[in-house]
N, C-alpha and C positions, 0 to 999 in steps of 0.2 A: 530496545525501548522505543515505544512510539506513543505519541500524545496526539489525540484527535479532539479538536475543539472548535467552537464557534461555527457550527454547521448551519447552513441555511438552504432550504429547498425552495426552488422558484419554478413557476411556469406550469403548475398543474391545470389551471383553468384553461389557458389557451391550448395546452397539449390535448386535453379531452375534446375541446371544440374542433381542433384539427383532425383528431382521430376519427371523428364521426363524419367528416366531410365526404370521404369516398362514397358512402351510401346515403348521404343526405338524412341521416338518422339523428339529427339534433334533438328531435322531440322526445327521443327515448333517454336522453341524458337525465340523470337524477343527482348530479353532483352540484354543490353550491356552498354558499357561505354558512358557517355555523352561526345561526341567528341567536343562540342562547348564551354564547360566550362563556361556557363553562358548565360543569355538572350541576351547579346549584340551580340552574334554570332549565334543566333537561325536560321537565314536565311540559314546557311551553314549545319544545322542538317539534317541527312538522315531520321529522324522520322517526320511523318506528325504532324500537330498541334493537331489532334484528338488522335494520339497514344502516345503523350508525357505526361507523368504523373510526370514530374520533380517537386520535392520539394526542399526547401533550403538544406535539408539533402542530397539529391541526388547530388547537385552541390558540396558538400564537398567531397563525395566519388566517384563522377563521374560515378555512375552506375544507369541506369534507368531500371525498370521493364516494359517490353513491354505489350501491351493489350492482346496478346494471352496467355502469361505466367500469367498475372494477372487474366484472366478469368479462367484458369485452377486451380490456387491457390484457388480462391474463391469456385469453384465447389468442390475441394477435401476438403477444410476446412468445407463446409457445410455438407459433407458426413459423418463427424464424426472424432474422434481422430485417428482412424486406417489409413484411407485414407489421413487424414490431418496431418500425423506425420511429414511432412516437416516443420511444424511451430516450432518443437523443434530444428531445425538446425539454425534458425535465432536467433543469440545471441544478447542480449541487456546488455550493461554495463551502470551503472548509479549511481550517488552519491545521496543518500536520507538522509535527516535529519528530524527526526520525533520523537515524544515522546515515552517513553518506553511502555506506554500502547498500542500504535499502533504496535510497533514492536512485542509485545506478540502475537498479532493476525497474523501479517505477518509471524511469524515463523511457522505457521501451513503449509506453502507452502515449503516443504522440498525437493521434487523431482524437479530436474531441476533448482535449485537455489543454488548459493554460495554467501557467504557475508563475508567481513571483516569489523569489526567495531572498532570505537574508544573505547578503553578499559576503563571502569570505575574501573576495578580492579587495573591497573597499573597507570593511569593518572588522577584519580579523583581529586587529590590535585594540578594538574598542573596549574590551573588558578582559580582566584577568582570567586565564584559563583555570577552571576547577575540575575535579573528578566528576561532578554532576553534569559537565557539558559533554560527556562521552557515554555511549552505551557500554556497560562493563559487567552487566548482571551474570554473564557466563564466564568470565575470566577466573582462572584458578588462582587460588591463594597459597597453594603448596609450592614451597621453594625448591623445585626439582631442577631448575635451570642453573647452569654454572658459568661463571666468568673467572678467568685466571689472570686478569690484569687489574692492578699490580699484584694482588694476592687472590687466592681462591675465594670466591664469594657466591653464595647461592641466593637466587632470587625467583619470584614467581611471575606469572604473566601480568598480574595486577601491579606488581612492583615495576615491571617494565613500562606499563602505561604511566604510571606516576612519575617515572623518570622523564618520559616524553613531555609530560605536562611541565615539568621543571625546566626542560630545555626551551619549550615554547614561551614560558613566561620570562626566561632569561632574554631571549631575543626580542620579546615585546617591550621589555624594560629599556633595552638598548634603542629600539626604534623610537620610543617616547622620548628618551633623552635627547636623541638627535633632532626630533621635531621641535624641541625648545631652543635650538641653536639656529641663529641666522647665518647666512652665507659668509658675511664679512668676518664674524667671529671664528667660524670654521677655518677660513683661510689663515687666520692669525695663529691658531693653535689647533691644527687638524688632529694631533695625537692625544688631545685631552681626554677623549673617550676610548683610549686604547685601541683605536682603529687605525687603518693605514692612511696614507696621504691622498686617498682618492677624494673626489668631490662629495659634498654633503648629500646630494641627491643619490649618488652611486652607493654611499654608505648606507643610507636609509633603505635603498632598494635591495641591498645585500641582507639587511636584517629581515626585510619583508619576505624575501626568498626563503630564508631559513624556516620562517613560520609556515609558509604555504607548503613546502616540501616535507616538513616534518609532520604536518597535520595528519593524524590517522584516519581511516575511513570509518572509525566508530564515532567520529565527531557528530553531534546532533545538530541538524540544520532545520530551520523553520521555513515553511513555505505556505503561502495561501494559494490554494489550488481550486480551479473550476473544473468540474467533472460533469458527467450526465449519467442517467440511469443505464444507458447502453454500455458505456465504459465500465461502469461498476459491475454490470452483468458479466462482462468478459473477465474482469478481475476475479469475481467470485467463482466463476467457473473453473479457472485455472490455477488459483492461488490459495483456495481455502484450506488445502491440505499441505501447503508448502512447508519446508523445513525451517524457514525463518519465522520466529515468533511474530514479528511485526506484520507479516501478511495475514497470518491467522487472526491476529487481533483486529486488523482492519476488516477482515470478512465478518467477524463478530459484530463490528460496528455497522456494517452494511445490513446485517440481519435486523438491526434495531431502527433502521430508517422508516419513515412513513410509507406504507404500502410496499414494503420490501419484497413481498411476494412477487411483485412485478419484475424485480431484478433476479430473484433466486429460482423462479419457476422453471427456467430452462436448464438449470444445473442437474447433473445426474445425482441420484441419492448419495449422500455423504458416506453412509455406512455400508453401502453395497460394494462387496469386494470385487475387484476386476480379475475374474478368474482367467480370462483369455490371456491378459498380460502375465499373469502368474505362470500359466502354462508355457508361454513362449519364453519367458526368462528361464524356466526350468530346463527346457529343451536346449537352449543356448548354453546352459551351464554343463550340459552333457555333450557339448561340442557339436551340436547339430548346426548345419548351414541354413541360412534364411530360405533358400530355395526348397530345401528338404522339409523345413517346417511348414511352408505355405502349401506344398503338395499334400503333406500329411493332414493338415486341417481341412483342405478341400475334400479329400477322401472321406474323412470323418463326417463331414457335413452331409454326405450322401447316404450315410448309413442310418437306417430306420429299424426300429423294433417295436412291434405292435402299434405302429402309426406314430411313435414318438421318437424324437431325435435322441441318439445316444449322448450321454454326458461325456464329452470329450476328456475333461479332466480325470474322470474315473477310468476311462479307457486307457489313458496314458499311464497313470500312476495311481491305481486305486487305494494303495496304502497310505499315500501322503495327503489325500484330500477327503 
């Protein structure tokens, strides 16, 4: 599960101005504010129908990227990260709620990102744990797992998560009970809460540790994140076909951003099969060594028939491709 909300795009105007600095081509810029503030007044707009790329987001910030500037942005972006460095200047602020197992992967993107998260260290006890606090859409409900203590009992993956939630809430209640006791009362009756004679602070810390170490990676955490179009381009390039639903959903959100073609233009076609990777995988399955595969591919690259390169996949296994 992933929830993406409160997105804001900032910096288009200074980004375009800076993008044109190297060639002093500011006069060619055709971007500017949306003077009409909405479709009802489009007849008064100085832009032609063909040159207007207005989206709902543009109507909120009243800024439109013109066709000349958009064309330059696309050409620079396709030229690589050096020429396309203007993408780092387009800032994106967004709130993302996602499971901890997804945030662990997101944290590999360190350059160009900043995040403030809801703290599990300070606020893990702030509310009762419920099933909705966890990503569980793929958990099985078939009771195929077995426990033999004290008697034979069959349970599902979802049952196990619910049991963890019950444990978390038990220790949360204990923590809250101890939080209402002052130190002097604790010294007078330390066993009133069915705990040991340890200090009140140590007893609370023990309950806190139970919650922290029992918390599963499916727990949904909210973070406010600052990104930029360059980071989003890297994410889109490498994660749009990821096995995690959360990455694919984020990439679909990227496709809906204003002028998202500036982000996605450097990605390889989504539906284009990677034949070379398929061939290499097939040869490895036949126990070919990497050195032998490399030599074979180099030899095939030298083979020509009627001026055309031979299809390597067909040459290797014509019946399977």
